[in-house]
C-alpha positions in Angstrom: 68.7 -0.3 159.2 72.0 -1.1 161.3 75.1 -2.3 159.3 74.1 -5.7 159.8 70.7 -5.2 158.3 72.6 -3.3 155.6 74.8 -6.5 154.8 71.5 -8.0 154.8 69.7 -6.0 152.2 72.7 -6.4 150.0 74.3 -9.9 150.3 71.8 -11.2 147.2 72.9 -8.9 144.9 76.9 -9.6 146.0 76.6 -13.5 146.3 76.6 -13.5 149.8 76.8 -12.3 153.3 80.5 -12.1 153.6 81.1 -10.5 150.5 78.5 -7.3 151.3 80.0 -7.2 154.8 83.6 -7.0 153.0 82.1 -4.5 150.6 80.5 -2.8 153.2 83.7 -2.4 155.2 85.7 -1.3 152.7 83.5 1.5 151.2 82.7 2.8 155.0 86.4 2.6 155.6 87.2 4.7 152.6 84.6 7.3 152.7 86.1 7.7 157.1 89.7 7.7 156.0 89.6 10.6 153.2 86.6 12.8 155.1 89.4 12.3 158.0 92.8 13.8 156.1 89.8 17.0 155.2 89.2 15.4 151.9 85.7 15.9 150.6 84.0 12.6 149.5 81.1 13.4 146.7 78.3 10.5 145.8 76.7 11.8 142.5 73.0 11.1 143.4 73.6 10.7 146.9 75.3 13.2 148.9 79.0 14.5 150.0 80.4 13.7 153.5 83.5 16.5 154.5 85.4 17.6 157.4 84.2 21.3 159.6 86.0 22.9 161.5 84.4 25.0 164.2 86.1 27.7 166.6 85.9 27.5 170.4 82.6 29.2 171.5 81.2 29.6 174.9 77.7 27.3 175.1 75.3 26.8 177.6 74.9 22.5 179.8 70.8 22.6 178.8 70.3 20.6 182.3 72.5 23.2 184.9 72.3 25.9 182.2 75.8 27.0 183.4 77.6 28.5 180.6 80.7 26.5 179.2 83.5 27.1 177.1 83.5 24.7 174.3 87.5 24.5 172.7 88.2 24.0 168.8 87.5 21.1 167.0 86.6 19.3 164.0 83.5 17.3 162.8 82.2 15.0 159.8 79.2 16.5 158.0 76.9 14.9 154.9 74.6 16.6 152.8 72.3 15.3 151.3 72.4 14.9 147.0 69.6 16.5 144.6 69.1 13.1 144.2 68.8 11.7 147.1 66.7 15.1 148.7 63.7 14.4 146.0 63.0 11.2 146.8 63.0 11.4 150.8 60.5 14.8 149.0 58.6 12.4 147.1 58.8 14.6 144.3 60.4 11.9 142.9 59.4 7.7 142.9 61.5 5.0 144.1 62.3 2.9 141.0 61.2 -0.6 141.4 63.3 -2.8 139.1 66.5 -0.4 139.6 68.7 1.1 142.6 67.6 4.4 143.7 70.8 6.2 143.6 72.0 5.6 140.1 75.2 4.2 139.0 77.8 6.8 139.5 79.9 8.2 136.4 83.4 8.0 136.0 85.1 10.7 138.0 82.2 11.3 140.4 83.9 9.8 143.3 86.0 12.7 144.7 88.6 11.6 147.2 91.7 10.8 147.4 94.2 11.7 144.3 91.4 12.8 142.4 90.5 15.6 144.7 94.1 16.8 145.5 94.4 17.0 142.1 91.2 19.0 141.4 92.7 21.1 144.4 95.3 21.7 142.6 94.6 22.7 139.3 92.2 25.0 140.8 95.2 26.6 142.6 97.4 27.0 140.0 94.4 28.5 138.0 93.8 31.2 140.5 97.9 31.7 141.0 97.9 32.4 137.3 95.2 34.9 137.2 96.7 37.0 140.3 100.2 36.6 138.5 98.8 38.6 135.4 96.7 40.9 137.4 99.6 42.1 138.9 101.4 41.9 135.8 99.1 44.6 134.7 99.0 46.4 137.2 102.6 47.0 137.1 103.0 47.8 133.8 100.2 50.5 134.4 102.3 51.7 137.1 105.4 52.0 135.2 103.7 53.9 132.1 102.1 56.2 134.5 105.8 56.9 135.9 107.0 57.2 132.5 105.0 59.5 130.9 105.6 62.0 133.7 109.1 62.0 133.2 108.7 61.8 129.5 107.0 65.6 130.3 109.5 66.5 132.5 112.3 66.3 129.9 110.6 67.4 127.3 110.1 70.6 130.1 113.4 71.2 130.5 114.6 70.6 126.8 112.9 73.2 126.6 113.5 75.6 129.2 117.3 74.8 127.9 116.9 75.7 124.7 114.7 79.0 125.1 117.9 79.8 127.8 120.2 79.2 125.2 118.1 81.0 122.8 117.8 84.1 124.8 121.4 84.0 125.8 122.2 83.8 121.8 120.1 87.6 121.3 122.1 88.7 124.2 125.5 88.1 123.0 124.2 89.4 119.6 122.8 92.3 121.2 126.4 92.5 123.0 128.0 92.3 119.0 126.2 94.6 117.8 126.5 97.4 120.7 130.7 96.5 120.4 130.4 97.4 116.8 128.6 100.4 116.9 131.0 101.7 119.7 133.9 100.7 117.3 132.4 102.6 114.2 131.9 105.8 116.7 135.4 106.0 118.2 136.4 105.3 114.2 134.3 108.0 112.7 136.4 110.7 115.7 139.1 109.4 115.5 138.4 110.5 111.3 137.1 114.1 112.4 140.2 115.3 114.8 142.0 116.2 112.1 139.3 117.9 111.0 139.5 120.2 113.9 143.0 120.9 113.4 141.7 122.9 110.2 140.8 126.0 111.4 143.4 126.3 113.6 145.6 126.3 110.3 143.6 129.3 108.5 143.7 130.8 111.4 147.8 131.2 112.0 147.3 131.7 107.7 144.8 135.0 108.2 147.3 136.1 111.0 150.2 135.6 109.1 148.8 137.3 106.3 148.3 140.5 108.4 151.5 140.9 109.5 152.9 140.9 105.7 149.7 143.5 105.5 151.1 145.9 108.3 154.7 145.1 107.2 153.9 146.2 103.9 152.5 149.0 104.9 155.4 149.8 107.6 
């Protein structure tokens, strides 16, 4: 079936040949424009049209067998829907008094503004999910950094306290030693006069002996 035959097949349902031709042209034009712009056109039960990019590659000329480099290009691709496949495979029978592809529900024809909005929403959701993951990761790293810092600060504080205690103990010991030395000096000072007493006694004895000698004379 070509385009003219397609128009003839639907002209009775659309009220004339011209109306059918216009309808076919408008539908095909909308599909082509959307696919060229890189959008995907999907019709429920029928299939989807989309643009596919093919990278540069090497191929062989089927006539000469020569290896030829093929440039990067883009091609249209059509994928049949599940309902269309089932009708072609015979899994389902064609309805006699109804259309083969049932009327698409509202919003099923993806193209133009609807496709862009859907893509933007999907991109916004992915971005939000990535930001949430990044925030969680940053929070974990910050917490991990803070914990060693706290431990280090606690260790330093404990070390300072230990050093302060040692210094205080040394000062106390030094004070005790100084006090002992002072006490020893005082004791020595007090004992010094006591040592002089025997000298006086000796002098007294000598004096008494002299007196005794004088009397004997």
